Phi, psi and omega in degrees: 000132189251132178238141172289130176234156177232133181255139176232115185296135167231175190303322182256008179160232179224130168279141183231133175248147167243090184297328185285343179240010176054047182255135170228127184215194189206147166214157183285343181223168186293318184291319172305317186291323178291319175300316180296317175303312179303314176300310180298318178303313183296317178295319176296318175296322178297316183295320175299315187290320182293328178272359181060040175254154178283136177285136182307143178293141170282143177271165179294159174295329185292317174308322177283318173312312177287348179287112183298339176297327184259012188297328181265007188262161178266132182260136176205175184237151168235151176249143174231156181283138172293154177305133180079356178279137174263145171296143172283138185281000000 
């Protein structure tokens, strides 16, 4: 499952937002920020499923690109595992 994330360079690394899930986290590098986002997304999805709640629908990338609040951010994607999916060895 792929999620859009937005990175903002800050003095000590990168702030990262996952707008479709209202997640904000941090990493000292781009890769660390993406890893932190992936872990936060996985936890968030697990909580929704455990509570038998529907995961919010993801908005189109264009919706986020057109948002003036996100104008100066870097956009990328992170992949997280679907429930029951196993990591490839």
